[in-house]
C-alpha beads as a LAMMPS data file, in Angstrom:
LAMMPS data file: protein, C-alpha beads

352 atoms
351 bonds

1 atom types
1 bond types

-500.0 500.0 xlo xhi
-500.0 500.0 ylo yhi
-500.0 500.0 zlo zhi

Masses

1 110.0

Atoms # bond

1 1 1 293.533 -251.478 -455.774
2 1 1 293.151 -251.092 -451.958
3 1 1 296.490 -251.103 -449.456
4 1 1 296.373 -255.079 -449.230
5 1 1 296.552 -255.658 -452.902
6 1 1 299.388 -252.998 -453.095
7 1 1 301.491 -254.911 -450.100
8 1 1 300.915 -258.064 -451.844
9 1 1 302.247 -256.664 -454.924
10 1 1 305.267 -255.724 -453.051
11 1 1 305.982 -259.116 -451.551
12 1 1 308.657 -260.301 -454.208
13 1 1 310.907 -257.312 -453.765
14 1 1 310.281 -257.170 -449.961
15 1 1 311.630 -260.874 -449.996
16 1 1 314.738 -260.119 -452.014
17 1 1 315.751 -257.698 -449.420
18 1 1 315.246 -260.160 -446.447
19 1 1 317.533 -262.590 -448.738
20 1 1 320.305 -259.936 -449.325
21 1 1 320.199 -258.861 -445.901
22 1 1 320.240 -262.799 -444.307
23 1 1 323.886 -263.294 -444.154
24 1 1 324.372 -260.370 -441.253
25 1 1 321.061 -261.146 -439.463
26 1 1 321.752 -264.722 -438.882
27 1 1 325.623 -264.626 -438.652
28 1 1 325.760 -264.887 -434.718
29 1 1 323.022 -267.273 -433.905
30 1 1 323.630 -269.666 -436.587
31 1 1 327.402 -270.373 -434.546
32 1 1 325.441 -271.034 -431.390
33 1 1 325.236 -274.612 -431.566
34 1 1 321.709 -274.926 -431.250
35 1 1 320.224 -277.943 -431.068
36 1 1 316.152 -277.482 -430.921
37 1 1 314.261 -274.719 -431.912
38 1 1 310.752 -273.922 -430.572
39 1 1 308.568 -271.200 -432.264
40 1 1 305.827 -269.345 -430.648
41 1 1 303.184 -266.605 -431.958
42 1 1 299.291 -266.059 -432.136
43 1 1 297.322 -265.790 -435.453
44 1 1 299.402 -265.203 -438.570
45 1 1 302.653 -265.541 -436.630
46 1 1 301.805 -268.764 -435.552
47 1 1 300.247 -269.728 -439.110
48 1 1 303.844 -268.930 -440.139
49 1 1 305.904 -271.322 -437.770
50 1 1 303.145 -274.138 -438.326
51 1 1 303.737 -274.229 -442.201
52 1 1 307.642 -273.715 -441.821
53 1 1 308.459 -276.212 -439.033
54 1 1 308.790 -279.191 -441.267
55 1 1 310.984 -277.845 -443.792
56 1 1 313.329 -275.973 -441.164
57 1 1 313.778 -279.870 -439.883
58 1 1 314.790 -280.540 -443.118
59 1 1 317.028 -277.722 -443.548
60 1 1 318.637 -277.392 -440.054
61 1 1 318.766 -280.848 -439.247
62 1 1 317.650 -280.182 -435.946
63 1 1 314.142 -280.715 -433.826
64 1 1 311.737 -277.707 -434.637
65 1 1 308.672 -277.177 -432.964
66 1 1 305.577 -274.565 -433.143
67 1 1 303.437 -273.908 -430.354
68 1 1 300.518 -271.348 -429.676
69 1 1 301.915 -269.162 -426.807
70 1 1 298.997 -270.759 -424.542
71 1 1 300.687 -273.856 -425.081
72 1 1 303.968 -272.624 -423.449
73 1 1 304.068 -273.691 -420.016
74 1 1 306.915 -274.666 -417.390
75 1 1 306.178 -278.391 -417.607
76 1 1 307.448 -278.350 -421.277
77 1 1 310.769 -277.673 -420.386
78 1 1 311.534 -280.906 -418.407
79 1 1 315.512 -280.868 -419.214
80 1 1 318.496 -278.843 -420.173
81 1 1 317.446 -276.160 -422.483
82 1 1 320.505 -274.114 -422.947
83 1 1 320.836 -275.559 -426.677
84 1 1 317.461 -274.431 -427.567
85 1 1 316.646 -271.204 -429.413
86 1 1 312.971 -270.138 -428.380
87 1 1 311.845 -268.045 -430.961
88 1 1 309.119 -265.649 -430.408
89 1 1 307.159 -264.303 -433.382
90 1 1 304.588 -260.915 -433.267
91 1 1 303.788 -259.090 -436.534
92 1 1 303.603 -255.933 -434.637
93 1 1 306.231 -256.608 -431.929
94 1 1 303.917 -255.930 -428.826
95 1 1 302.039 -259.556 -428.109
96 1 1 301.501 -260.160 -424.405
97 1 1 300.655 -263.886 -424.821
98 1 1 303.741 -264.090 -426.920
99 1 1 305.993 -261.963 -424.547
100 1 1 304.517 -263.919 -421.454
101 1 1 305.727 -267.406 -422.942
102 1 1 308.920 -265.729 -423.749
103 1 1 309.747 -265.432 -420.405
104 1 1 308.710 -268.889 -419.241
105 1 1 311.457 -270.232 -421.720
106 1 1 313.859 -267.695 -420.583
107 1 1 313.260 -269.146 -416.779
108 1 1 314.020 -272.267 -418.207
109 1 1 317.311 -271.426 -419.904
110 1 1 316.635 -271.313 -423.343
111 1 1 318.188 -268.813 -425.837
112 1 1 315.687 -266.278 -426.513
113 1 1 314.998 -265.057 -429.821
114 1 1 312.470 -262.491 -431.749
115 1 1 310.790 -261.955 -435.083
116 1 1 309.066 -258.695 -435.206
117 1 1 308.016 -256.834 -438.007
118 1 1 309.640 -253.776 -436.726
119 1 1 312.911 -252.663 -434.860
120 1 1 312.720 -252.014 -431.164
121 1 1 309.592 -254.205 -430.741
122 1 1 308.405 -254.464 -427.316
123 1 1 309.256 -258.481 -427.207
124 1 1 312.827 -257.288 -427.842
125 1 1 313.864 -256.584 -424.623
126 1 1 313.686 -260.183 -423.684
127 1 1 315.667 -261.170 -426.649
128 1 1 319.252 -262.654 -426.346
129 1 1 319.113 -262.644 -430.423
130 1 1 317.055 -260.020 -432.221
131 1 1 316.092 -261.278 -435.715
132 1 1 313.740 -258.550 -436.996
133 1 1 311.769 -259.419 -440.250
134 1 1 312.397 -256.857 -442.810
135 1 1 308.529 -256.483 -443.862
136 1 1 308.697 -252.671 -444.966
137 1 1 305.395 -250.924 -444.525
138 1 1 302.305 -252.572 -443.733
139 1 1 299.797 -250.557 -442.005
140 1 1 296.887 -252.817 -443.398
141 1 1 294.936 -254.575 -440.201
142 1 1 295.113 -258.079 -442.234
143 1 1 298.662 -259.093 -442.914
144 1 1 299.730 -260.550 -446.064
145 1 1 303.213 -259.489 -446.947
146 1 1 304.407 -259.950 -443.446
147 1 1 303.121 -263.555 -443.606
148 1 1 305.485 -264.459 -446.269
149 1 1 308.640 -262.523 -444.672
150 1 1 308.232 -264.375 -441.283
151 1 1 308.091 -267.734 -443.371
152 1 1 310.981 -266.626 -445.543
153 1 1 312.789 -265.500 -442.019
154 1 1 312.367 -268.846 -440.464
155 1 1 313.583 -270.568 -443.778
156 1 1 316.484 -269.060 -444.217
157 1 1 317.382 -269.022 -440.423
158 1 1 317.317 -272.913 -440.672
159 1 1 319.200 -272.563 -444.059
160 1 1 321.863 -270.787 -442.182
161 1 1 322.164 -273.452 -439.138
162 1 1 322.016 -276.379 -441.681
163 1 1 325.157 -274.836 -443.412
164 1 1 327.051 -274.087 -440.118
165 1 1 326.680 -277.620 -438.750
166 1 1 327.032 -279.451 -441.803
167 1 1 323.060 -280.567 -442.689
168 1 1 323.664 -278.493 -445.917
169 1 1 326.439 -278.404 -448.118
170 1 1 327.438 -274.920 -449.676
171 1 1 326.097 -276.111 -453.081
172 1 1 322.778 -277.255 -451.291
173 1 1 322.662 -273.795 -449.564
174 1 1 323.241 -272.087 -452.774
175 1 1 320.555 -274.259 -454.854
176 1 1 318.076 -273.465 -452.142
177 1 1 318.355 -269.631 -451.888
178 1 1 318.327 -269.504 -455.981
179 1 1 315.024 -271.879 -456.102
180 1 1 313.463 -269.263 -453.728
181 1 1 314.596 -266.327 -455.946
182 1 1 313.085 -268.137 -459.164
183 1 1 309.929 -268.835 -456.917
184 1 1 309.501 -265.155 -456.531
185 1 1 310.210 -264.480 -459.844
186 1 1 307.225 -266.327 -460.568
187 1 1 305.239 -264.656 -457.811
188 1 1 303.628 -261.721 -460.355
189 1 1 302.588 -264.534 -462.656
190 1 1 300.663 -266.581 -459.894
191 1 1 299.043 -263.168 -458.552
192 1 1 297.752 -262.139 -461.767
193 1 1 296.212 -265.281 -462.327
194 1 1 294.509 -265.449 -459.120
195 1 1 293.127 -261.891 -459.319
196 1 1 291.651 -262.635 -462.744
197 1 1 289.915 -265.442 -461.448
198 1 1 288.559 -263.677 -458.289
199 1 1 287.479 -260.797 -460.174
200 1 1 285.556 -263.324 -462.665
201 1 1 283.634 -265.035 -459.447
202 1 1 283.615 -262.644 -456.829
203 1 1 280.054 -262.297 -457.078
204 1 1 279.198 -265.783 -456.177
205 1 1 282.136 -265.868 -453.586
206 1 1 281.076 -262.934 -451.844
207 1 1 277.737 -264.133 -451.424
208 1 1 279.227 -267.259 -449.395
209 1 1 277.442 -267.743 -445.969
210 1 1 280.171 -269.641 -444.334
211 1 1 283.228 -270.781 -445.566
212 1 1 285.685 -273.798 -445.064
213 1 1 289.406 -273.794 -445.968
214 1 1 291.011 -277.799 -446.667
215 1 1 294.303 -278.281 -447.158
216 1 1 296.930 -281.146 -447.156
217 1 1 299.627 -281.443 -444.137
218 1 1 302.574 -279.739 -446.442
219 1 1 300.043 -276.582 -446.472
220 1 1 298.470 -276.600 -442.930
221 1 1 299.746 -273.149 -442.013
222 1 1 298.744 -271.448 -445.415
223 1 1 295.061 -273.595 -444.886
224 1 1 294.673 -271.728 -441.204
225 1 1 296.077 -268.569 -442.630
226 1 1 293.724 -268.316 -445.458
227 1 1 290.784 -269.053 -443.326
228 1 1 292.017 -266.021 -440.929
229 1 1 292.458 -263.875 -443.793
230 1 1 289.063 -264.206 -445.545
231 1 1 287.271 -264.420 -441.932
232 1 1 288.920 -260.936 -440.636
233 1 1 288.079 -259.232 -443.617
234 1 1 284.611 -260.604 -445.083
235 1 1 283.305 -260.716 -441.282
236 1 1 281.620 -264.415 -441.879
237 1 1 282.029 -267.705 -440.276
238 1 1 285.663 -269.324 -442.113
239 1 1 287.569 -272.614 -440.382
240 1 1 290.610 -274.074 -441.609
241 1 1 291.428 -278.048 -441.550
242 1 1 293.864 -280.372 -443.022
243 1 1 292.680 -282.663 -445.441
244 1 1 292.355 -285.866 -442.708
245 1 1 291.032 -283.816 -440.142
246 1 1 287.786 -282.661 -441.925
247 1 1 287.084 -286.096 -443.048
248 1 1 286.907 -286.731 -439.329
249 1 1 283.658 -285.156 -438.633
250 1 1 283.712 -281.816 -439.991
251 1 1 281.853 -282.642 -443.335
252 1 1 278.417 -283.253 -441.634
253 1 1 278.150 -279.725 -441.276
254 1 1 278.371 -278.895 -445.302
255 1 1 275.021 -278.258 -446.542
256 1 1 273.602 -275.963 -449.272
257 1 1 274.682 -272.829 -447.837
258 1 1 278.432 -273.978 -447.049
259 1 1 281.383 -273.030 -449.378
260 1 1 284.791 -275.353 -449.613
261 1 1 287.686 -273.859 -450.993
262 1 1 290.485 -277.099 -451.197
263 1 1 294.383 -276.000 -451.378
264 1 1 295.699 -278.637 -453.686
265 1 1 299.165 -280.102 -454.156
266 1 1 298.754 -282.482 -456.058
267 1 1 299.669 -285.259 -453.414
268 1 1 296.123 -286.056 -452.359
269 1 1 294.618 -288.782 -454.241
270 1 1 291.121 -288.736 -452.596
271 1 1 290.194 -285.025 -453.797
272 1 1 288.225 -286.065 -456.856
273 1 1 285.900 -288.341 -454.722
274 1 1 285.607 -285.592 -451.959
275 1 1 284.617 -283.152 -454.427
276 1 1 281.836 -285.694 -455.814
277 1 1 280.620 -286.649 -452.344
278 1 1 280.348 -282.788 -451.227
279 1 1 278.442 -281.907 -454.508
280 1 1 275.531 -283.792 -453.225
281 1 1 275.218 -281.096 -450.758
282 1 1 276.617 -278.106 -452.033
283 1 1 277.167 -276.584 -455.558
284 1 1 279.906 -274.210 -454.069
285 1 1 283.058 -275.937 -454.366
286 1 1 286.583 -274.412 -455.247
287 1 1 290.131 -275.787 -455.858
288 1 1 293.634 -274.052 -455.779
289 1 1 296.237 -275.773 -457.470
290 1 1 298.907 -275.209 -459.407
291 1 1 297.704 -276.389 -463.036
292 1 1 297.208 -274.620 -466.222
293 1 1 293.434 -274.938 -465.239
294 1 1 291.100 -272.223 -464.898
295 1 1 287.141 -272.601 -464.363
296 1 1 284.655 -270.856 -462.296
297 1 1 285.650 -273.655 -459.470
298 1 1 289.083 -273.977 -459.818
299 1 1 292.050 -271.409 -460.050
300 1 1 295.357 -272.843 -461.334
301 1 1 298.334 -270.806 -460.720
302 1 1 299.987 -271.994 -464.056
303 1 1 303.609 -272.147 -462.585
304 1 1 305.759 -274.835 -461.837
305 1 1 307.763 -274.621 -458.074
306 1 1 309.395 -277.010 -456.292
307 1 1 306.481 -278.578 -453.527
308 1 1 308.489 -277.302 -450.645
309 1 1 308.325 -273.662 -451.572
310 1 1 304.795 -273.669 -453.084
311 1 1 304.002 -271.971 -449.432
312 1 1 305.314 -268.724 -450.777
313 1 1 302.542 -268.893 -453.637
314 1 1 299.682 -270.895 -452.205
315 1 1 298.129 -267.892 -449.831
316 1 1 297.537 -265.869 -452.878
317 1 1 294.251 -266.910 -454.031
318 1 1 292.753 -266.780 -450.252
319 1 1 294.654 -263.140 -449.848
320 1 1 293.047 -261.368 -452.662
321 1 1 289.873 -262.687 -451.913
322 1 1 290.201 -261.469 -448.494
323 1 1 290.912 -258.147 -449.952
324 1 1 288.242 -257.741 -452.785
325 1 1 285.146 -259.501 -451.183
326 1 1 284.709 -257.398 -448.535
327 1 1 284.332 -254.730 -450.688
328 1 1 280.949 -255.628 -452.245
329 1 1 280.032 -255.827 -448.876
330 1 1 280.820 -252.178 -447.969
331 1 1 283.642 -253.316 -445.897
332 1 1 287.048 -251.710 -446.097
333 1 1 289.130 -254.813 -445.997
334 1 1 292.252 -252.945 -444.725
335 1 1 291.027 -251.725 -441.519
336 1 1 289.782 -253.798 -438.393
337 1 1 286.258 -253.651 -437.330
338 1 1 287.406 -252.073 -434.148
339 1 1 290.568 -249.995 -434.394
340 1 1 291.266 -249.833 -430.393
341 1 1 290.256 -253.439 -430.131
342 1 1 293.723 -254.583 -428.698
343 1 1 294.017 -251.358 -426.331
344 1 1 290.629 -252.209 -424.803
345 1 1 291.433 -255.810 -424.364
346 1 1 294.784 -255.363 -423.023
347 1 1 296.216 -258.383 -425.468
348 1 1 298.980 -256.082 -426.972
349 1 1 301.263 -253.226 -425.543
350 1 1 300.343 -251.411 -429.016
351 1 1 297.189 -251.104 -431.130
352 1 1 298.678 -253.289 -434.037

Bonds

1 1 1 2
2 1 2 3
3 1 3 4
4 1 4 5
5 1 5 6
6 1 6 7
7 1 7 8
8 1 8 9
9 1 9 10
10 1 10 11
11 1 11 12
12 1 12 13
13 1 13 14
14 1 14 15
15 1 15 16
16 1 16 17
17 1 17 18
18 1 18 19
19 1 19 20
20 1 20 21
21 1 21 22
22 1 22 23
23 1 23 24
24 1 24 25
25 1 25 26
26 1 26 27
27 1 27 28
28 1 28 29
29 1 29 30
30 1 30 31
31 1 31 32
32 1 32 33
33 1 33 34
34 1 34 35
35 1 35 36
36 1 36 37
37 1 37 38
38 1 38 39
39 1 39 40
40 1 40 41
41 1 41 42
42 1 42 43
43 1 43 44
44 1 44 45
45 1 45 46
46 1 46 47
47 1 47 48
48 1 48 49
49 1 49 50
50 1 50 51
51 1 51 52
52 1 52 53
53 1 53 54
54 1 54 55
55 1 55 56
56 1 56 57
57 1 57 58
58 1 58 59
59 1 59 60
60 1 60 61
61 1 61 62
62 1 62 63
63 1 63 64
64 1 64 65
65 1 65 66
66 1 66 67
67 1 67 68
68 1 68 69
69 1 69 70
70 1 70 71
71 1 71 72
72 1 72 73
73 1 73 74
74 1 74 75
75 1 75 76
76 1 76 77
77 1 77 78
78 1 78 79
79 1 79 80
80 1 80 81
81 1 81 82
82 1 82 83
83 1 83 84
84 1 84 85
85 1 85 86
86 1 86 87
87 1 87 88
88 1 88 89
89 1 89 90
90 1 90 91
91 1 91 92
92 1 92 93
93 1 93 94
94 1 94 95
95 1 95 96
96 1 96 97
97 1 97 98
98 1 98 99
99 1 99 100
100 1 100 101
101 1 101 102
102 1 102 103
103 1 103 104
104 1 104 105
105 1 105 106
106 1 106 107
107 1 107 108
108 1 108 109
109 1 109 110
110 1 110 111
111 1 111 112
112 1 112 113
113 1 113 114
114 1 114 115
115 1 115 116
116 1 116 117
117 1 117 118
118 1 118 119
119 1 119 120
120 1 120 121
121 1 121 122
122 1 122 123
123 1 123 124
124 1 124 125
125 1 125 126
126 1 126 127
127 1 127 128
128 1 128 129
129 1 129 130
130 1 130 131
131 1 131 132
132 1 132 133
133 1 133 134
134 1 134 135
135 1 135 136
136 1 136 137
137 1 137 138
138 1 138 139
139 1 139 140
140 1 140 141
141 1 141 142
142 1 142 143
143 1 143 144
144 1 144 145
145 1 145 146
146 1 146 147
147 1 147 148
148 1 148 149
149 1 149 150
150 1 150 151
151 1 151 152
152 1 152 153
153 1 153 154
154 1 154 155
155 1 155 156
156 1 156 157
157 1 157 158
158 1 158 159
159 1 159 160
160 1 160 161
161 1 161 162
162 1 162 163
163 1 163 164
164 1 164 165
165 1 165 166
166 1 166 167
167 1 167 168
168 1 168 169
169 1 169 170
170 1 170 171
171 1 171 172
172 1 172 173
173 1 173 174
174 1 174 175
175 1 175 176
176 1 176 177
177 1 177 178
178 1 178 179
179 1 179 180
180 1 180 181
181 1 181 182
182 1 182 183
183 1 183 184
184 1 184 185
185 1 185 186
186 1 186 187
187 1 187 188
188 1 188 189
189 1 189 190
190 1 190 191
191 1 191 192
192 1 192 193
193 1 193 194
194 1 194 195
195 1 195 196
196 1 196 197
197 1 197 198
198 1 198 199
199 1 199 200
200 1 200 201
201 1 201 202
202 1 202 203
203 1 203 204
204 1 204 205
205 1 205 206
206 1 206 207
207 1 207 208
208 1 208 209
209 1 209 210
210 1 210 211
211 1 211 212
212 1 212 213
213 1 213 214
214 1 214 215
215 1 215 216
216 1 216 217
217 1 217 218
218 1 218 219
219 1 219 220
220 1 220 221
221 1 221 222
222 1 222 223
223 1 223 224
224 1 224 225
225 1 225 226
226 1 226 227
227 1 227 228
228 1 228 229
229 1 229 230
230 1 230 231
231 1 231 232
232 1 232 233
233 1 233 234
234 1 234 235
235 1 235 236
236 1 236 237
237 1 237 238
238 1 238 239
239 1 239 240
240 1 240 241
241 1 241 242
242 1 242 243
243 1 243 244
244 1 244 245
245 1 245 246
246 1 246 247
247 1 247 248
248 1 248 249
249 1 249 250
250 1 250 251
251 1 251 252
252 1 252 253
253 1 253 254
254 1 254 255
255 1 255 256
256 1 256 257
257 1 257 258
258 1 258 259
259 1 259 260
260 1 260 261
261 1 261 262
262 1 262 263
263 1 263 264
264 1 264 265
265 1 265 266
266 1 266 267
267 1 267 268
268 1 268 269
269 1 269 270
270 1 270 271
271 1 271 272
272 1 272 273
273 1 273 274
274 1 274 275
275 1 275 276
276 1 276 277
277 1 277 278
278 1 278 279
279 1 279 280
280 1 280 281
281 1 281 282
282 1 282 283
283 1 283 284
284 1 284 285
285 1 285 286
286 1 286 287
287 1 287 288
288 1 288 289
289 1 289 290
290 1 290 291
291 1 291 292
292 1 292 293
293 1 293 294
294 1 294 295
295 1 295 296
296 1 296 297
297 1 297 298
298 1 298 299
299 1 299 300
300 1 300 301
301 1 301 302
302 1 302 303
303 1 303 304
304 1 304 305
305 1 305 306
306 1 306 307
307 1 307 308
308 1 308 309
309 1 309 310
310 1 310 311
311 1 311 312
312 1 312 313
313 1 313 314
314 1 314 315
315 1 315 316
316 1 316 317
317 1 317 318
318 1 318 319
319 1 319 320
320 1 320 321
321 1 321 322
322 1 322 323
323 1 323 324
324 1 324 325
325 1 325 326
326 1 326 327
327 1 327 328
328 1 328 329
329 1 329 330
330 1 330 331
331 1 331 332
332 1 332 333
333 1 333 334
334 1 334 335
335 1 335 336
336 1 336 337
337 1 337 338
338 1 338 339
339 1 339 340
340 1 340 341
341 1 341 342
342 1 342 343
343 1 343 344
344 1 344 345
345 1 345 346
346 1 346 347
347 1 347 348
348 1 348 349
349 1 349 350
350 1 350 351
351 1 351 352
C-alpha cells in the first residue's frame, strides 16, 4: 500500500474528526449575518468549491459562487460587500494567486476567511476568520484526503449558517450531520470495491494514451478532480468535462487511442446512447456508478447514498487509479515530477 492509498483509507476517520470540531470552528462566522459567499482556490482547492457551491446554496439559503483566483478582479465587486464572506482555499496554505485574490476582496470590503490544510498558513495573515481544515498529515504531492476534508468543511460552514439564519431547522441540521456520518460509514466498502476493480483492470488502464473524464453537472468538481489526480500521477493527457460540454465538440477527438471514463449519478438518460456511439471509435469506455454491477468496463460502488452526498464517494475510483497505475510506469505517485517546482516558478510561499 503506497502513501496515497494510506491517506485515502484514513479519510473517514479524519472527516469524523472535522465533524466533531465543527461547532467550535464555525461558531463565530455563522453569526456574522453573511448574505453571500465567494470561494476561490486553484487546482484541488478550486474543485472543492466548484463541487460544493450548489449544496452550500441549498443548506445556507444564500448566494454561493466559486471562482479561480485569476477570475477575481476589482470589477467583480460592484456594490457593498460588507456581508460577503470571501473564502480563500489552499491545501498547503501558501498559494500566491489565492493570496492576491483575497487582497482584492479585502480591499473591497469583504469578510475574509481562509481554509488551509494546516495551521498558521501564509494566507491566514489576511483572514478575519481562520477556518483551518483538519486534514491531518498528507505529505503526498497528489492530495486526496484533503479534497474530501475541504469539501466537508465547506458543507459544514453552510450547514451552520443555515441553522443560524433559519434556512435549516435543528432537526434538518442534525439529520444532515447523521447522513454524512452514515455515508462515511460506507466509505471503506466503496473503497474496497474500487480497489479490487482497478487491480483487476490495471494493465489495460495503465496503457491509456489519453483519458477523458466525463461527469454530470452535480459531480463537476469531482470530474475535474478525477482528471487532475490521474494526470498529475500518470503524467499523460487527461481532461475532465461535464456531460453536455463533452457533447459540444469534445467527442470529435475520440479515437481508438482514447480512454473515456463516465461518472454516472443515474440522472443522465443519454449515457447508454453515448456509450453506443463512442463504442464505434474506442473500446476503452468505462463507467463509475453506485450499482452492484462490476465488470471490466464498469465499477459499481454497491452502496446507497443520498444524491447530495455522493461527492464523498465518487472520487474514489479515479483516486485509486492515480495511486496504482503510475507504479506500472515506474512512477512514484506520491512524489511530484519536480519537487522544487513551486519555488522555481514563484507560485507559492512554500513548496507544497
